N, C-alpha and C positions, 0 to 999 in steps of 0.2 A: 103626113100621111101617117096612120098608127101601124103598129107593128104586125098585125095580121095582115093586113093588105098589101103593105111593102112587101112582107115575106113570101105570099102566095105569088106574086109575080115573078119569081126566080125558082119557083119549084117547076118539075115536070107536071103536065095537065092531069095526070091521075093522081100525084101528090096533091096538087093543087084542090082537086076535087075531095079527097078527104078531110085535108086540114081545112078545107070550107066550113064543114059542119060543126067545127068548135068555135064556140061562142068568141066575143071579142074580150070578155072579162077573164075567160080560161086562158085564152093567148096571152094574156098581158100576163101570166104568171108562169108561162112556159120558160124555162132556162136553156133545155138543150133540145134539138131534133135529131135523131140519128137516123140515117140511110144508109144499108150496108147492104151490099149485094146477096142476095138469096137468103136475107135475115129480115123479120118483122119490123116495121118500121116502129120507132122509138120515141119516145117523149118523156121528159124527165122535167119537175117543176120542183119547188123548195120541201114539197112534203113527200114526193112518191115519184115512181118510175111505171109508166104506164106502156102498153102497146096499142096501136089503133087499127080498128078492123077496115076492112075494105069499106064498110059502111060510115066509117067515121065514129064509131062508139069505142070509148076507153075499156081495156080489159087487162085482167092481170096474166092473162094465159098467152104465152108466145104463140101456140098454133092458133090462135084466132086473129091474130095480129097481118096485117097485109105485108105478102112477103114482096119485098123490093126487087128490081131486075135491073142489071145493067144499064136498061135504057133512062130507067129513073134519075140514074146517075149522070150519064152523058147528058141528057136534056138539062138536067137541072145544073151543070156547069156550063152550058152554052148559053143560059139566062143570065146565069150569074156574071158571067164576062161578057156579056152582050155581043157573044158569038166571037168574042176576041181574046179568047184563052191565052194566045202567045203572049199578048201584052201584061199578063200576071205572071210570068215565066218566073221572076225574081220570087215573088209572094211564094209561088206555087213550090219552089225548090227549097221553101223552108217550111212547107207544110201546111199551108192555110191561104185563105183568100180573105179580103175585107170586103164587107157590101156598104154601100150607101147606108148611112145611120149609125155605123160603127159595127155591127153585127158582124161576127168572125165564123169563117167555115173552115173548120180542121179537115186535111185530106189524109187518108191513106191508101197506097198502092205498091207499084214497082218504084223503087228507088234508084236512079242512074248515079253510078260513082264515076268520077274521073278524076286521076291525079289525086287520090284519096279525098276528094270533096266532093259533096251533093249537087249534082250539074241539074238533074231534073227528078220529076216524078210522074210516073206512066201509068196507066192500065190503073185508074183510079177507081177503088171498090168500096170505099166509104167516105160520108161525108157526116161531119159533126157539126151541125148549126147552132152556133153558141149566141144566145139572144141578148144583145147587151141592153140592160136595164139601168138608164141613167135615175138617181134618186136625189134630184134637188133637195139640200139642206140635210143631208145625212150627216154631214158632218158638225152640226148644229152643238151636239153634247160635247165635242171632244176640242171647238173651239178655244173656250176659255184656257182650256189646259196647255196648248200649241202657242198660244199668245200672250204675253204679258205687258201691256203697254206699249213701248214701241220696240220689243224683243220678241222674236220667232224664235222657238226652241228646234234644234236638231231631233228630228222624229222620225221613228221607227214603227212601222206599222205589220203587225205578226198575226197571221191565221193560217188556219189550214187550208186546202183548195176550196175553191167555190164558196168561201164566206165572207166575200163582199170587199178585202182590203182594197182592190183596184177601184172599186166603185167610191169608197169612203175617201181615197186618195184622189179623185178625180174632183171629188166635190170640196175637199181641203183646197187643193190648187185654186178651182173657180173662186171662193171666197175671200182668199188671201190676197188672190190677183185682183180683184175687183175692189176688194176695201170692204170696212165692215162698218156700217156707219155708228158714229158714236164710241166706238171700240180701236180700230186700228185702221193705217192708211192701207191703200193698195201697193203691193210689190210686183216687180218685174220677176216673172218665174219662167224659168228654161225646162221645158220637157224632154227627155230623152224616151222616145216611145219605141223600143225596140219592136216590140210586137204587135204595134197599133191599138194596144187595147185601152189606155189612158186617154187619148183625144178621140179614137175611133177615126185617123183619117182614112179618106178616100179619095185616090187621086190628089193626095198633097195637103187637103183642107178637112179640119178637124169637123167631125161630125158631131160632137158632144160639147156642152157648154164648160170650157175650160177657162174661162174669164179674159177681160180685153186686155189684161197686160202680160199674157202668155205666149211664149215663143215656142213652136214644138220641131223637133228633130224626127221626122218619122222613118221607121224603118231601119234606124241606126243603130249599131251596137254601143252598149250603155259605155264604155271606157273611152271610146274614140268621141261620141257624143256629147259628153261631159266636158272633156277637152276643147271641142269646138266652140260650145256655148260660153265657156270661160274667155276663149281668146276673141270672141266677135259680137255677143250680144250683150255683155254686162248685167248676168242675171245678179239679182238680190237672193234668191232660192234656185235650187235645181233639184228636181223631182225625176226619180226612177222607180220602176217597177221590179220585183222578184230578183234582189241582189243575190250574190252567192260565191262568188268566184274571188280567187285572190287579185286579179286583175281589178274587179270593180273596187274591191277595198282601197287598192291603191289609188285610183280615180277619187274616190270619197276624200281619200287624204288630200289630194291635190286641190279639191273642190274647198276644202275646210281652209287650208292654206291660203288661199285666195280670199279669204274672208266670204264666203258664200255661205247661205245655210243650206242644209240640205233635207229631204223627205224622201224615205225608201220605204219599200215592202218586200217583206220574205216570208218564205212559207215556215210554219212552225206552230208548236201548241202552247209553249210555255218557255220561260226563262230556261227552266232546266233543258228542255229539248235544244236551244239554240247552242246552250255550252257545249252538246256534243257533238256539234258539228265545228271542226276544227278552224276554218277561217272566220266563222260569225263568232266563235267563241273569242279567236282574237282581237276582232272588232270590239267586240261588248267591253274586253277588259280595258281597252283603251278609253273607255266611256265617252265615246265620242257622241251618244244619241243622249239628249237630255229627256225626252220622252218615249217611252215604247209603250205603245199600245196592243192590246190582245184583243181578237175578235174571235166570235165561235158560231156555230148553227145551233145553238142551244134552244134559241128561241126565235129561228128561221136566220137566214142568211145576215150577216153585218151585226150580230148581238155583241155588244160592247161589255167585254167581260173585267177588264181592269186598265188603268194606265200605271206605269211605273215611273218613278225617278230612275233614268238611266244611268245616273252619275253615283245613286245609291241605292242598291238593288233590295234593300231593306225596307225602303219607302214605297209603298203605295199610294198613289196621288189620289185614285179614285177606286 
């Protein structure tokens, strides 16, 4: 099923009718659909942000946009959860839902705290439908720099939010897991997918193509997940998204000590930017990562800016 038909099935009837006027070609380019109570229906793609009128027309004027109501939120949530919202309680308390196809819905509302921990999210007033675009082959340009003969380099992918680092990581995992004809054998890859964004698991099943030698721990904290994979799944490579805490760094060092390769992503703009973050700066100075890949939005999401030698910051490989 294509993205448009799939997402229309989980929106309220009113929003279904509005979005149905958008062509399939336009829909494939949409990155976010935002539904906020008493605010105009909002759509974002790689080039622009637009509001949608009650008749499905694009407009830059918020006053012309369809004003979403609470019923749009409640009906959409019922459809997204197949009328069993309680079954998604664990995801909801973390502020999101995962849909079939790997699409992710961010949630806002009243946060219920118990004993200092988030217990639940009630009175939901905003949805951010983040459309997951799988780009098979997007890792092709970096493969020759991540693999050398029978060796795989410890790799860090760096980009600002929304610039395609998770998409690139996913395709890198897929290719290295499957093996690359005449270039590399396939490797056993363990993925700790804390926020269900790499494999896009729905009810435990990956919705994205991540390769046939890949094992996924979905919804698992990175630190615990890396240790679990090392103990039980004998991975040759472990991949995680968005590192940054001291605990993450400790777990990565354990991965390295076990003789396992590591693929990670992190938010950032440049090596200088990463150096301003104490935890990441300490990790960089240990020169763990042999390849550091920088992405931007300069020519659209996933623009490859450069590849650095992480063991010699003076050396730019690409």
